[in-house]
N, C-alpha and C positions, 0 to 999 in steps of 0.2 A: 504493500499500500503506499502510495506517495505521501510526503509530508509537505507538498507545496500547498500554499494557499489558494483560494479560489481565484479566478481570473478577474483582474481589475478593469480591463478595458483601457481604450486609449483617450476616452474623454475625461476632462478635468473634475475633480470631485465637486460636489456642491454641498452646501451646509444644509442642515435639518435638525428637527428636535423630536424626541418621542413625545407622541401624541398622549394627552391625558385620557384616562378611562372615562367613561359617560359619567357625569355628576362630579368628577374631581374638581376641586377649586383650590387656588393658592398653592403654597409649598414653592420650594425652588425649581427653576426652570432647568430641565435636563441637559446635560451636556451635548453640545453639537456633535454630529457623527459625519464623517466624509461619505458622501454618496458615490454610487457606481452604476454603470449599466448593468441591469439584470434583465434577462428575457425569459419569458415562460409563463406557465399558469399553475397557480397553487390553489388547491381545492381546500376550502376552509369549512370547517363545521362552526358556523357563526353562534356565539355565545348568546344566551338569554340577556336582554337589556342592554346589548349594544346596537348602536345604529350600524348599518353597512358601511357607512364613510369611517366611523370611528374603527372599526376593525380593520378597514382597507389601510388607514393611516398607521395603525399599530403594526401590521405586518409589514407595510412599506418600511417602516423604521428598523424592524428586526433584520431585514434583508439589505438595508441601507441602498435601497433601490432609488434610481433617479426618476422613473416615470411608472405610474401605476394606474389603474382604474378598475372598477367593479363591473358586473355584468347585470346590473339591475338591483334595485334595493329589496332588502328583506326588513320588515318592520322590526323595532327592537323586541316585541313580544315574540317574534319569531326566531327559531334556531334553524340550523341545518346547512345544506349545500350553498355555498356562495363562492363561486369561481372568481378568482382575482386574478387581474392580467397586468403583466409587467412587460416594459420595455416593447418590443415589436408585437407582443401579443395584444397590446391595446388596440392595434389597428383591426382586429378581428372580433372585439368584444361584442359587437352589435348581433354576432350570429347567435350568442347565447341569450340575448334579448328575445329573439325570435323563436327560441326553442320551446318545445312543450316542457311542462313541469309535473312533479307529483308531490303531493302534500299528505301527511298525517295530521289530523286536527281533532280537537274536543270542542263541542259547543254545548253549553250548560243551557238546558231549557227552563223556560218560566221568566227569565229575566232578560230585558232589552236594556242595552246601555246606549250612551250617546256616541260612542266609536264604534260599536260592534264588537268591541273585545273588552277584557277585564280591566283595561286602563281607564275607561270612560265611566261617567256618572249614570247611576242607574235611572232609566226613565220610565220603566213599566215593569210591573210585576204581575204574572198571571198564574193561575193554577195550572197544574201539569197533570194531563189524564191521557198519557200517550201509550200505546202498545207497539209491540214489534211489527204487528200487521199494519199500523198506522204509518210507521217509518217506511216499511217496505212499499207501501201504496204512493208515497210521494216521491220516491227515488227516480222513477221514470220521468217525472216532470223536469227533473235537473239533470238530465242525461242526454248527451247530444248537443246540437247547437241551441243556445239559450240567449236571453237578453239579460244583461245586468245593468243597473244603475250604479255608476261609480260612487263609492262612499264620500262624504264630505271631508272624512279625515283621511286624505290620500294625497299623493305628490301630483296627481294630475292636474294640468294647468287649465285656467279659464281666464282670458283676457289678460294673459301674461302673469297671472298670480296661482300659486298651487292652491288646490281647494283647501287645505288644511289652514291656510292663512285666513281665508274666509270664516272657516269654522271657529277659529281661535278669537275671531273678532265677534262672534256670536251670530254671524251670517250664514244662510242657506241659500245657495244659488242653484239655478236650474241646470241639470245634467242630463244630457242625451244619453238613452241607453245604449250600450255597446254589445255587439256580437261577440260572444267567446264560444268555446267548445269544450263540454265535459266528456272526455273519451271514455272514462269509466268512473263510476262512483259506488263506493261501498259504505252504508250507514248501518251502525248496529246501536241499539240503545244500551246504556250502561248506567248503572247506580253509583252515584258519587258517595252518597251516604243514605242514612234513612229518610232523609228529607229532599234530596236533590237528585235529578235525573239529567243525564247529558246523552249526547250521540256522538259516538267515535266515527269519523269520517277517514276514508282513504279516497284522494282524489288525483286523478290523471287529467290534466287539462291543458288548454292551448295558452298561448301568451295572454297577458292582459286580464286573466281570471282573478277577481277578488274573493279569497276564501272566506273572509270575513263577512262579505256580502252573501255567499253562497249559505253560510251557517245561518245568517239572520233570515234569509229567505226561506229556508227549510223550516226554521222554528216558526214562521208566520204560517206556512202552509199546514203545519200541524197545530195552529190555533193558540200556540202558547208563546211564541217569541223565543229568542235564543241569542246568546251572545258567545263568541271564541274565547275559550280559557287556555288553549294550547294550540300551537301551530309550528309545524316542523316540515321544512322542506327535504324531502327524502331523495330527490333526483332532479336533475335539469340537463337536458339536452344530451343525455347518455352518461353523464356523470352521476355517481350515486354516493349516498353519505358514507358508505363503506371505504370509499377513497379518500376521505377528508381526513385532515389533520386539525386538532383543537389549538386554541391560542396557548393554553397552558403547556401542551407539548412542545409547541414551537418555542416558547420562551425558555424551555428546560434545555433545548438543542444548542449545540455548537453551531457557529456560522455555517461551517461546511456542511452540516446535517440539515439546516434549514435550506440551502441551495439544493441539495439533493432532493427535497421534496418537490421541487418544480417540474411540471410535465413540459415537454417541448411546446413551442409556439404552435406547430401544427396539429396539438391534440384538439384544438378548436375546430379543425377542418376534416374531422374523420368522415363526414358525409360528403365531402368533396372528391370528385374523381381526379386522381393524380395524373397529370402530364409531364412528361421528361423532355427537356431541351438540352441540347449539346451546347458547348461553351458560347460558340458564336451567335446562336440564337438566343442564349439565356442573356448575353450582354444586351442585345437589342431589345429583348422583352423588358429588361430593367429600364431600359431608357423610354418605355411607354410605347414602343412599337408594336403592331400587330404582326402575329407571325402566321403563315399559311401552311396547312397540313391536311391530313385526311380524317380529321376529327368529327364525329357525329355532333350535332347540335346538343349543347350541355350548358345549363344554367350555373352550375357550380363546380369549379375546377381549382384545384391546388397545383401550382406550377412549380417544378423542381428543376434545378441545374444539375447535371450530371458529374461536373468535373470542377470541384468535388461535388458530392450529392448535398444539396441544400435547399430549403424552401425559398422561393423567389417571391412568391405572393399568390394572389386569387385571379381568376379570369372567368370568363365564359366564352364558349365557343358558338359560332354562327356561320354556316355556308363556308365551312372549311377554314375559318379564321379564329385564331386565339386572340381574344381581345383582352387586354389588361383591365385589372380591377384595382384592389389594394396593393402595393408594392412595398417590399422591404428595401431599405437602403443597403448599398454595398457595405457600409459601416455596421449596420444590424446584423447582416448575414454573417460576417467575419466574428462579430462579438458572440453571436448565438453559437457558431461553430466552436469557438473557443471555449465557451461555457460547456458545451455538451462533451468536448474532448476532455475537459478536466473532470466532469463527474464519471465519465468512463474509467478515467487513470485511477481515481481514489476508490471506485466501487469495489 
């Protein structure tokens, strides 16, 4: 095993500080750390009570990464799969935003809240007289294509402002229903204690689905109302919670072990058809030029160079032309290759 440190790249380091945890105030400012180019995808099991951005900034600090972004927010109430993108991977983060998701959730029956979850104020309490047959009878109504009205406590924007900003000001604005698809829904009645009844939900759904709203709507359909008390994302776009690492585990690791947790950039492109280009065509493709070949029409292509083999970017093909989409820079390619070579050396 090599004792060499992780690759530093050719770019000058940038300053940064460790983000404070949610709710933390005051105290000395953490020491600045040098930043470096880091490329790849880290699958985080987001902890309860952290915003997605808090978690991103914490992991970015732990990796000393120059550039990072997440692939769509999870509420502080939610836990589970949160893919974090670093360096060149941020160019393809939109693909995870578009991906189908899977969730496990619990909705407490009989109580509605202002936010649709346990963080809101109670706005209505109703008696619960619900059977397993009642639950089974409403499931088909929430399976397949459905319409959802976005909750006021959400990041969706209206007239340039997030809906939660209106909600915090005590305002409710009109929201147009949105079409989403529930690919599969399992709902089972569960006793919380002698006086409380809940429904455990397992949901496979399209992008844009609000699980809080789904829980509320199922509760209304049952005649008693409901609010979410637990929400865990178990999968997104082919990534599962079994592949994730926790913040606590990352903090306990060495810097080399943290880097080893990163998946390569093209982990985001597994559903893309690979196309290989020789060195001459690879260089032209990276310059933004279309290439001609015998390819069939394809909407999602991952383009690689062969000398050496490296991801160049994405494209689509039409009428025998390979048309560039998002491209990596030569520097990003070189840094990614150096990072992967180091991981193989220390493995």
